[in-house]
C-alpha positions as CSV (number, residue, x, y, z in Angstrom):
1,X,96.9,115.0,137.9
2,X,98.5,114.0,134.5
3,X,98.9,116.5,131.7
4,X,96.5,115.1,129.5
5,X,94.0,114.4,132.6
6,X,94.0,117.8,133.3
7,X,92.9,118.9,130.2
8,X,89.5,116.6,130.6
9,X,88.2,119.0,133.3
10,X,87.2,121.7,130.5
11,X,83.7,123.3,131.6
12,X,84.1,121.2,135.3
13,X,86.5,124.4,136.2
14,X,83.6,126.0,138.2
15,X,81.4,123.2,139.7
16,X,85.1,122.6,141.0
17,X,86.0,125.7,142.5
18,X,82.6,126.0,144.2
19,X,82.7,122.4,145.6
20,X,86.5,123.7,146.9
21,X,84.7,127.0,148.1
22,X,81.8,125.6,149.7
23,X,84.3,123.3,151.6
24,X,86.5,126.0,152.8
25,X,83.4,127.3,154.4
26,X,81.9,124.5,156.2
27,X,85.1,123.8,157.3
28,X,85.4,127.5,158.6
29,X,81.9,126.6,160.8
30,X,82.8,123.1,161.9
31,X,85.8,124.8,163.6
32,X,84.2,127.8,165.1
33,X,82.1,125.4,166.3
34,X,83.8,124.2,168.8
35,X,85.3,127.7,169.9
36,X,82.1,128.7,171.0
37,X,80.9,126.0,172.8
38,X,83.6,126.6,175.2
39,X,81.2,129.7,175.9
40,X,78.6,128.0,176.3
41,X,79.9,125.8,178.8
42,X,81.6,128.4,180.8
43,X,79.4,131.7,180.7
44,X,76.3,129.7,180.5
45,X,76.4,125.7,182.0
46,X,79.0,126.5,184.7
47,X,78.0,129.7,185.8
48,X,74.0,128.2,185.7
49,X,73.0,131.8,183.2
50,X,70.3,130.8,181.8
51,X,70.0,133.4,179.2
52,X,73.7,133.2,178.4
53,X,72.9,129.1,177.7
54,X,69.9,130.4,175.4
55,X,72.2,133.0,173.3
56,X,74.7,130.5,172.7
57,X,72.9,127.5,172.2
58,X,71.2,129.6,169.1
59,X,74.1,131.0,168.0
60,X,75.8,127.0,167.6
61,X,72.3,125.9,166.4
62,X,72.7,128.7,163.4
63,X,76.7,127.9,162.8
64,X,75.5,123.9,162.7
65,X,72.6,124.8,160.0
66,X,74.6,126.9,157.9
67,X,77.3,124.4,158.1
68,X,74.9,122.0,156.7
69,X,74.0,123.8,154.1
70,X,77.7,124.6,152.9
71,X,78.2,120.7,153.3
72,X,74.8,119.9,151.5
73,X,76.3,122.5,148.1
74,X,79.9,121.0,148.6
75,X,78.3,117.2,148.0
76,X,76.2,118.7,145.0
77,X,78.8,120.8,143.2
78,X,81.5,117.8,143.7
79,X,79.0,115.6,142.4
80,X,78.7,117.4,139.3
81,X,82.2,118.2,139.0
82,X,83.8,114.5,139.6
83,X,80.7,113.1,136.6
84,X,81.3,115.7,134.1
85,X,85.2,115.3,134.1
86,X,84.5,111.2,134.0
87,X,82.2,112.2,131.1
88,X,85.2,114.1,129.4
89,X,87.7,111.3,129.8
90,X,85.6,108.6,128.8
91,X,84.6,110.8,125.2
92,X,88.2,112.0,125.0
93,X,89.5,108.0,125.8
94,X,87.1,107.4,123.0
95,X,88.1,110.1,120.4
96,X,91.7,109.0,120.8
97,X,90.7,105.6,119.8
98,X,88.6,106.4,117.2
99,X,91.4,108.6,115.7
100,X,93.9,106.0,116.2
101,X,95.5,104.2,113.0
102,X,96.0,100.6,113.3
103,X,99.1,100.8,114.4
104,X,98.2,102.5,117.3
105,X,95.3,100.1,118.2
106,X,98.3,97.1,117.2
107,X,99.7,98.9,120.6
108,X,96.6,98.2,122.9
109,X,94.5,95.1,123.3
110,X,90.7,95.4,123.3
111,X,90.6,93.9,126.4
112,X,93.1,96.8,128.2
113,X,90.9,100.0,126.0
114,X,87.9,98.6,127.6
115,X,89.0,98.6,131.1
116,X,90.4,102.0,130.7
117,X,87.2,103.5,129.6
118,X,85.3,101.6,132.7
119,X,86.8,100.6,135.6
120,X,90.0,102.9,135.1
121,X,87.4,105.8,134.1
122,X,85.5,104.8,137.8
123,X,88.7,104.7,140.1
124,X,89.8,108.2,138.5
125,X,86.6,110.2,139.1
126,X,86.1,108.7,142.6
127,X,89.9,110.1,143.2
128,X,88.6,113.6,141.5
129,X,85.9,113.6,143.9
130,X,87.7,112.9,147.1
131,X,90.4,115.6,145.4
132,X,87.9,118.3,145.5
133,X,86.4,117.2,148.7
134,X,87.8,115.0,151.5
135,X,91.6,116.7,150.1
136,X,90.8,119.8,150.1
137,X,88.7,119.3,153.9
138,X,91.2,117.5,155.6
139,X,94.5,119.9,155.1
140,X,92.2,123.0,155.8
141,X,90.8,121.3,158.9
142,X,93.7,120.8,160.1
143,X,95.3,123.9,159.4
144,X,92.3,125.6,161.2
145,X,92.1,123.5,164.1
146,X,95.9,123.4,165.1
147,X,95.8,127.2,165.0
148,X,92.5,126.8,167.2
149,X,94.1,124.4,169.6
150,X,97.4,126.8,169.9
151,X,94.9,129.8,170.6
152,X,93.8,127.7,173.4
153,X,96.9,126.6,175.0
154,X,100.1,125.9,173.2
155,X,101.4,124.3,175.5
156,X,99.0,121.5,175.2
157,X,99.3,121.6,171.5
158,X,102.8,120.2,171.3
159,X,101.2,116.6,171.8
160,X,100.4,117.0,168.2
161,X,104.2,117.6,166.9
162,X,104.5,113.9,168.0
163,X,101.8,112.4,167.0
164,X,101.8,113.4,163.4
165,X,105.8,112.1,162.2
166,X,104.2,109.2,163.8
167,X,101.0,109.3,161.4
168,X,103.3,110.2,157.7
169,X,105.3,107.5,158.7
170,X,103.2,104.5,159.2
171,X,101.3,106.1,156.2
172,X,104.5,106.0,153.9
173,X,105.3,102.6,154.3
174,X,101.7,101.5,153.9
175,X,101.6,103.4,150.6
176,X,105.3,102.2,149.2
177,X,104.0,98.7,149.9
178,X,100.6,98.9,148.3
179,X,101.0,100.4,145.5
180,X,102.9,97.7,143.3
181,X,99.9,95.4,143.6
182,X,97.3,97.4,142.9
183,X,99.1,98.3,139.3
184,X,99.8,94.6,138.7
185,X,95.7,94.1,139.4
186,X,95.1,96.5,137.0
187,X,97.1,94.7,134.3
188,X,95.0,91.2,135.4
189,X,91.9,93.0,134.5
190,X,92.7,93.3,131.3
191,X,93.5,89.5,131.2
192,X,90.1,88.6,133.1
193,X,88.4,91.0,130.2
194,X,90.0,89.2,127.3
195,X,89.1,86.0,129.1
196,X,85.1,87.2,129.1
197,X,85.4,88.7,125.3
198,X,86.9,85.4,124.1
199,X,84.3,83.1,126.0
200,X,81.4,85.1,125.0
201,X,82.1,85.8,121.4
202,X,83.5,82.0,120.6
203,X,80.4,80.5,122.5
204,X,79.4,78.6,119.7
205,X,82.7,77.1,119.5
206,X,83.1,76.8,123.5
207,X,80.0,74.6,123.2
208,X,80.2,72.5,120.0
209,X,83.6,71.5,121.4
210,X,82.2,71.3,125.1
211,X,85.0,73.2,126.7
212,X,83.1,75.1,129.6
213,X,85.5,73.5,132.3
214,X,88.4,74.9,130.8
215,X,86.8,77.9,130.2
216,X,85.6,78.1,133.8
217,X,88.3,77.0,135.1
218,X,90.7,79.6,133.4
219,X,88.2,82.5,134.3
220,X,88.8,81.1,137.8
221,X,92.3,81.2,137.3
222,X,92.4,84.8,136.8
223,X,89.7,85.7,139.2
224,X,91.7,84.3,141.8
225,X,94.9,86.2,141.0
226,X,92.8,89.4,141.3
227,X,91.5,88.3,144.6
228,X,94.4,87.3,145.9
229,X,96.1,90.6,145.2
230,X,93.2,92.5,146.5
231,X,93.7,90.6,149.8
232,X,97.1,91.3,150.2
233,X,96.7,95.1,148.9
234,X,93.8,95.6,151.5
235,X,95.5,93.8,154.3
236,X,98.3,96.4,154.0
237,X,95.8,99.1,153.7
238,X,93.9,97.8,157.3
239,X,96.4,98.7,159.2
240,X,96.0,102.4,158.1
241,X,93.2,102.2,160.4
242,X,93.8,101.0,163.7
243,X,97.4,103.0,163.2
244,X,95.4,106.6,163.2
245,X,92.5,105.1,166.0
246,X,95.9,104.2,168.1
247,X,97.4,107.6,167.4
248,X,94.2,109.3,168.5
249,X,93.4,107.9,171.6
250,X,96.9,108.1,173.1
251,X,96.7,112.0,172.2
252,X,93.4,112.0,173.6
253,X,94.4,110.5,176.9
254,X,97.5,112.8,176.9
255,X,95.4,115.6,176.4
256,X,92.9,114.9,179.1
257,X,95.7,113.9,181.7
258,X,97.8,117.2,181.1
259,X,94.4,119.3,180.7
260,X,92.9,117.9,184.2
261,X,96.1,119.3,185.9
262,X,96.2,122.8,184.0
263,X,92.7,122.9,185.2
264,X,93.5,122.0,188.8
265,X,96.0,124.7,188.2
266,X,93.8,127.6,186.7
267,X,95.2,127.8,183.9
268,X,92.8,126.4,182.1
269,X,89.1,126.5,181.9
270,X,86.7,122.6,182.0
271,X,85.1,124.6,178.4
272,X,88.5,125.1,177.2
273,X,89.9,121.7,177.7
274,X,86.6,120.6,175.8
275,X,87.1,122.2,172.7
276,X,90.9,121.6,172.5
277,X,89.3,117.7,172.7
278,X,87.2,118.7,169.7
279,X,90.0,120.2,167.9
280,X,92.1,117.4,168.9
281,X,89.8,115.0,167.6
282,X,89.3,117.1,164.1
283,X,92.9,117.4,163.9
284,X,93.7,113.5,164.3
285,X,90.3,112.7,162.0
286,X,91.5,115.3,159.0
287,X,94.9,113.1,159.6
288,X,92.7,110.0,159.0
289,X,91.2,111.3,155.9
290,X,94.5,112.3,154.4
291,X,95.3,109.1,154.6
292,X,92.1,107.6,153.1
293,X,92.8,110.3,150.6
294,X,96.4,109.0,149.9
295,X,95.2,105.5,150.2
296,X,92.7,106.0,146.7
297,X,95.5,108.3,145.4
298,X,97.7,105.1,145.5
299,X,94.5,103.0,143.7
300,X,93.8,105.6,141.1
301,X,97.6,106.9,140.1
302,X,97.4,103.3,138.4
303,X,94.9,104.0,136.6
304,X,95.2,107.6,135.6
305,X,98.5,106.7,134.1
306,X,97.0,103.7,132.3
307,X,94.4,106.8,130.8
308,X,97.4,108.9,130.0
309,X,99.5,106.7,128.6
310,X,96.0,106.1,125.6
311,X,95.6,110.1,125.4
312,X,99.1,111.0,125.4
313,X,99.8,108.4,122.6
314,X,101.2,110.1,119.8
315,X,99.4,109.4,116.1
316,X,100.9,107.6,113.6
317,X,99.1,109.0,110.9
318,X,98.9,112.7,110.5
319,X,97.8,115.0,108.2
320,X,98.6,118.0,106.2
321,X,98.0,121.3,106.9
322,X,95.8,122.1,103.8
323,X,95.6,118.3,102.6
324,X,93.8,117.3,99.4
325,X,90.8,116.9,99.2
326,X,89.4,115.0,95.8
327,X,90.5,112.0,94.2
328,X,91.0,112.2,90.7
329,X,90.7,108.2,89.9
330,X,91.3,105.1,90.7
331,X,94.8,104.9,89.7
332,X,97.3,103.3,92.5
333,X,101.3,103.4,92.0
334,X,103.8,101.2,94.4
335,X,107.3,103.2,93.8
336,X,109.4,100.9,96.3
337,X,107.7,100.5,99.0
338,X,109.4,98.8,101.9
339,X,106.7,98.2,105.2
340,X,107.1,96.9,109.0
341,X,104.2,96.8,111.3
342,X,107.3,97.7,113.7
343,X,108.9,100.2,111.7
344,X,112.1,98.5,112.5
345,X,114.3,97.9,109.4
346,X,114.9,93.7,110.4
347,X,111.5,92.8,110.7
348,X,109.9,94.2,107.6
349,X,107.2,92.4,105.8
350,X,106.8,94.6,102.3
351,X,110.4,94.9,100.3
352,X,110.8,97.3,97.8
353,X,107.3,96.9,96.4
354,X,107.2,98.6,92.3
355,X,103.3,98.2,91.1
356,X,101.3,100.2,88.6
357,X,97.5,99.6,88.3
358,X,95.5,102.1,85.9
359,X,92.2,103.4,87.0
360,X,89.6,100.7,86.2
361,X,92.0,97.9,85.8
362,X,90.9,94.6,87.9
363,X,93.9,93.1,89.8
364,X,94.4,89.7,91.7
365,X,96.3,89.3,94.4
366,X,97.8,85.7,95.1
367,X,100.2,84.2,97.5
368,X,100.7,81.9,100.1
369,X,99.5,82.7,103.9
370,X,102.1,85.3,105.6
371,X,103.1,86.3,102.3
372,X,101.8,90.4,103.0
373,X,99.4,90.5,100.7
374,X,96.9,92.2,103.3
375,X,99.7,94.7,104.4
376,X,100.0,95.5,100.7
377,X,96.2,96.5,100.1
378,X,96.2,98.4,104.1
379,X,98.8,100.8,102.8
380,X,96.1,102.2,99.8
381,X,93.5,103.8,102.2
382,X,96.3,104.8,104.8
383,X,95.4,102.2,107.2
384,X,99.5,102.4,108.0
385,X,102.1,104.3,106.9
386,X,105.1,103.1,104.4
387,X,108.1,103.0,106.0
388,X,110.1,104.2,102.4
389,X,108.9,104.8,99.5
390,X,105.1,105.8,98.8
391,X,101.8,104.6,98.0
392,X,99.8,107.4,95.0
393,X,96.6,106.9,94.7
394,X,94.8,109.2,91.5
395,X,98.2,110.2,90.7
396,X,98.9,112.1,94.2
397,X,100.7,110.4,97.3
398,X,98.0,109.1,100.0
399,X,99.6,111.4,102.3
400,X,98.6,114.2,100.7
401,X,95.1,113.7,100.7
402,X,92.9,114.2,104.0
403,X,92.0,110.9,105.6
404,X,88.6,111.3,105.3
405,X,88.7,111.8,101.5
406,X,90.7,109.3,100.4
407,X,89.1,106.8,102.5
408,X,85.5,107.6,101.1
409,X,87.4,107.0,97.8
410,X,88.4,103.4,98.9
411,X,86.0,100.8,99.2
412,X,87.4,97.5,101.6
413,X,86.2,94.5,102.9
414,X,88.3,93.3,105.4
415,X,89.5,89.6,105.9
416,X,87.0,89.5,109.0
417,X,83.5,90.6,108.5
418,X,82.4,92.9,111.0
419,X,78.7,93.7,111.3
420,X,77.0,95.7,114.3
421,X,73.7,94.5,116.0
422,X,71.0,96.9,113.8
423,X,68.9,96.3,110.7
424,X,70.2,95.1,107.5
425,X,69.5,98.0,105.8
426,X,71.2,100.3,109.1
427,X,74.1,97.9,108.4
428,X,74.5,98.7,105.1
429,X,73.9,102.0,105.3
430,X,77.2,102.6,106.8
431,X,78.6,102.6,103.2
432,X,76.3,105.9,102.8
433,X,74.0,107.0,104.9
434,X,71.5,108.9,102.7
435,X,71.5,105.4,100.6
436,X,67.8,105.5,99.2
437,X,65.9,101.6,99.3
438,X,66.6,101.3,95.7
439,X,70.4,101.9,96.2
440,X,70.7,98.7,99.1
441,X,68.8,96.6,96.4
442,X,71.7,97.6,93.7
443,X,74.4,97.2,95.9
444,X,73.0,93.9,97.3
445,X,72.1,92.5,93.7
446,X,75.6,93.2,92.7
447,X,76.8,91.4,96.1
448,X,74.1,88.3,95.4
449,X,72.9,89.4,99.1
450,X,69.4,90.5,97.9
451,X,68.2,87.1,97.3
452,X,68.5,85.6,100.3
453,X,67.3,89.2,101.9
454,X,64.2,88.9,100.4
455,X,63.8,85.0,102.0
456,X,64.2,86.4,105.5
457,X,60.7,87.3,107.1
458,X,61.4,91.4,107.7
459,X,63.9,91.6,104.5
460,X,66.2,95.1,104.4
461,X,64.7,95.3,108.2
462,X,65.6,92.1,109.9
463,X,67.5,92.8,112.9
464,X,71.1,91.5,112.8
465,X,72.5,90.2,116.0
466,X,76.4,91.5,117.4
467,X,78.9,90.0,114.9
468,X,75.8,89.3,112.3
469,X,75.7,85.9,114.5
470,X,71.9,85.2,113.0
471,X,73.6,85.0,109.8
472,X,76.1,82.5,108.2
473,X,79.5,83.2,106.7
474,X,78.5,83.9,103.5
475,X,75.8,85.6,104.1
476,X,78.1,87.9,106.2
477,X,80.4,88.4,103.8
478,X,78.3,89.5,101.2
479,X,76.4,92.0,103.2
480,X,79.8,93.6,104.0
481,X,81.0,93.8,99.9
482,X,77.6,95.7,99.6
483,X,78.3,97.9,102.0
484,X,81.6,98.8,100.8
485,X,79.7,99.0,97.2
486,X,77.5,101.9,98.5
487,X,80.3,104.3,98.9
488,X,80.6,104.3,95.1
489,X,84.5,104.2,95.6
490,X,86.6,104.6,92.9
491,X,89.0,101.9,94.7
492,X,87.0,98.8,95.3
493,X,89.7,95.9,97.8
494,X,88.7,92.9,98.2
495,X,91.0,91.1,101.0
496,X,89.7,87.3,100.3
497,X,86.3,88.5,100.9
498,X,84.6,85.4,99.4
499,X,86.2,82.6,100.9
500,X,82.8,82.1,102.2
501,X,80.5,81.7,99.8
502,X,80.7,78.7,96.5
503,X,82.6,79.1,93.5
504,X,79.4,80.2,91.3
505,X,78.7,82.8,93.9
506,X,81.9,83.9,93.6
507,X,81.8,84.1,90.0
508,X,78.2,85.9,89.6
509,X,79.7,88.5,92.2
510,X,82.4,89.1,89.8
511,X,80.9,89.3,86.5
512,X,78.5,91.7,88.4
513,X,81.6,94.2,89.8
514,X,83.0,94.0,86.1
515,X,79.7,95.5,84.5
516,X,78.3,97.5,87.1
517,X,81.5,99.2,88.2
518,X,83.7,99.2,85.2
519,X,85.5,103.0,85.8
520,X,86.3,101.4,89.4
521,X,89.9,99.7,90.4
522,X,89.1,96.3,92.0
523,X,91.9,94.8,94.1
524,X,91.0,91.2,95.2
525,X,93.2,89.2,97.5
526,X,92.1,85.8,97.1
527,X,93.2,81.8,97.7
528,X,91.4,80.4,94.7
529,X,92.8,81.3,91.2
530,X,89.1,80.8,89.7
531,X,88.5,84.0,91.9
532,X,91.1,86.1,90.1
533,X,91.9,84.1,86.5
534,X,89.8,86.9,83.7
535,X,92.0,89.5,85.8
536,X,93.7,92.4,84.0
537,X,96.6,91.9,86.1
538,X,97.3,89.0,88.8
539,X,100.3,89.6,91.3
540,X,101.9,86.7,92.9
541,X,103.4,87.8,95.8
542,X,105.9,85.8,98.5
543,X,107.4,87.1,102.0
544,X,106.5,90.4,101.4
545,X,108.0,90.5,97.6
546,X,106.3,90.5,94.2
547,X,107.3,87.0,92.3
548,X,105.7,87.8,89.1
549,X,102.9,89.9,87.4
550,X,100.8,89.2,84.4
551,X,97.6,87.9,82.8
552,X,96.4,84.5,83.8
553,X,98.0,83.2,80.4
554,X,101.3,84.7,81.4
555,X,101.3,83.2,84.3
556,X,100.6,79.8,83.1
557,X,103.4,80.4,80.5
558,X,106.0,81.9,83.2
559,X,105.1,81.3,86.8
560,X,105.9,77.7,87.6
561,X,104.5,78.1,91.1
562,X,101.1,79.8,89.8
563,X,100.6,77.0,86.7
564,X,100.8,74.1,89.9
565,X,98.3,76.7,91.7
566,X,96.2,76.4,88.7
567,X,96.3,73.0,88.2
568,X,96.0,71.7,92.0
569,X,92.8,73.6,92.4
570,X,91.4,73.1,88.9
571,X,91.6,69.0,89.2
572,X,90.5,69.6,93.1
573,X,86.8,71.2,91.4
574,X,87.2,68.3,89.3
575,X,86.7,65.8,91.8
576,X,84.4,67.6,93.6
């Protein structure tokens, strides 16, 4: 068991130990029954003694009943332990993902995380239950049965010394051939989940472009790849059964032949031979079950490693021992900031950024696609950490704050609008769980969302589908802005958050923000000059560097790129 997975056992240690205890007791009873059966045959049936038959028959019945009870208890506690373990693993994975920084999340795809939380956890759960039952029962049964068989006749027991190495060598080669295939299959599952998620989330695009057959073919190709790999692995594993059964039958034939000769020579009784054959079946059945355990562990090992990768992922963002919990104001300072997503110097996307923003300022950020506008603002709430330099909010380095305190002080509306299934009010209260209806309306009035919400039959109680798919793009953007406003943040970041609304509504949102949030620092990333032209400061970014800064009037005089952008966009608006 891998380190972080072992830590997930937690409160399930007692059910696990009880499972092992009852499995061992069940095995003891199962091994005792053939030994007692020899007395029933020799002293009762062969001797024609009815009282002995009744006596040993009742004893055997009692032993069988006790074995059944132990088996039921072992099954009960095994199910409790394995499901509890799976619950802990699933919870541990989910909590780990919640604590991930954006950099951590970037290392795992969404589909891969879903597979690890579902298929991989199920495989590990099954393996855990098998480990506590069959993996305990089989070796214990093997040892006890071998001991009892050796007690009956040590010469005849030498047959096992030939059978066990054959089984072990065969099993080794089967597992070595199958394991790489199972490892590859789970990676293909990630691809399958990606195809399914993309198709479901973009079903409207698929249908509008009449690409259903293309998507069906893409799904079929990945599904076929999984089918072929699993078929190949199962064909290899299938050799396990004939290997085990063939060895078992040969052993029984050899023991029957040798045992019959021993009975003729009076070196062994009929009852002892029957017991010996029963122990032989138990020994070989134990070996067969052990082979099943190895097969299951082969499958689950790949899953366990994938889960371990997530649980062992080192968090990029670490809080100080005694972090700051109060953000004094919305002032922001970038001091010689360098940043790259890969933490390598030659792949930096921000270079030596120096920028000071007084509290309460409105700052516009312009630049072409790929100029690192979003990368810049994501450093403020510490979604990523700088490679060098520092980012300060409220006069203190963001790394000195607790993440909760810092992010509560920074309201951020990302480029991709994300709404959750639930009512409009539920989504808005992500910004403030205790927000009153009046506060919801206040935030929506500023975001120019109150008007369209009132036209909906259920108003703020209107149910939203996943991603807010029953709203337009502009409506989703306005709700996301309102949600951020409910935090009453000291810093508000709008990352191209009004791109789907018309210029008139955009202007109303900016006017409302200026009036209602005078003390809040507002950072607006936009493609339209009209969205930022009335800002206190406009920053022109290009290739991760600040090309120019100033007010609208200053940039018109000093920055040729800005003036060309402004003139081009004004002509388009006049023509429209």
